[in-house]
N, C-alpha and C positions, 0 to 999 in steps of 0.2 A: 610528353606529359606537360600539362600546363601548370604554371605556377600561380600563386595567389597574386591578384592585381594590387599593385601599390601605386600611389600617386595619381595624378590626373584630376579631372573635374569630379566633383561629387554629383551624384544623380540629381537632376533638377536645376543645376546651375546653368544659366543661359550662356550660350556661346557668344563671346565678346565680338568676334568678327562679324557674325550674323547680325548682331544688334547695330553695329556701325554701318554695315551695308544697307540694312533696312532703313536706318535713319537718313542716310544719304538719298536713297530712292524716294522716301517720303517727302523730304525737303524739295527735291527736284520736281516731283509731281504736284506738290502743293503750289509751287511757283507757277507751274503751267496751268493748273486748274483755276487759279485766281487771276489769270492774265487775259488780255484782250485776244490773244492768239487762240486760246481755247474756245472762247465764245465765237470767234470767227470760224474756226474749224468746224464746230458743231453746226453753225448756221449754214455752212456750205454743203453739208450732207443732205442726201435725199431723205425725205421724211421716214421711209422704212429703215434706212441706215441709222438715222438719228434715234429712232425708237429702239433699235437693236443696241446701239451704244449706251443709251440710258439704262436699258435693262441690265447690261453687263456692269455698269457702274453701281447700280442699285445692290448688286450682290455683295459689294464691299461695305455698304452702308447699313443695310437691313439684312439680318441673317435669313437664310432660306429656311422656311418652316418645314418640318418633317411631317409627312402625312401619317395619320393614325387611323386605325380601324377599330370599330366597336363591334364585338360579337354579342348580339342580343339573344342568340339562341342559347340560353343558359338553362341548366337543369333546375326544375322547381323542387323545393324541399317538401317532402311528405311528412305528415304528422305520424305519430306512432299508430294512431287509429287507422289511418290510410294504409300503412304497411301491414297491419294485422289483417285488415279486410282483404288486402291483396294476397297475403299468404294463405288465408283460409279458403280462398276461392269463392267466397260469397260476394256477389256484387249487389250493391244496394239497388241498382237499376232492375235486376232480375226479380227482386222481391216485390217490386211495386206493381 
């Protein structure tokens, strides 16, 4: 039998260790990306590899957009008169 949870972090409270690790990694990467080493590393890549690297970097700068679909086959609304004609079995086309 489980007891009621007491203590610990409240839901939604950020994990302090994760924040510290993310900060350290961000600082390290920022230093690398703003260095001549990064520019030289990118310049030494083959063009196809350079494009692939830039594509991967872009995922962290601009969010990937989700595709959406539009269903244009929607049911048309009938007027009361249209429904009555349909129910009565009288077609206006037949009477012409």
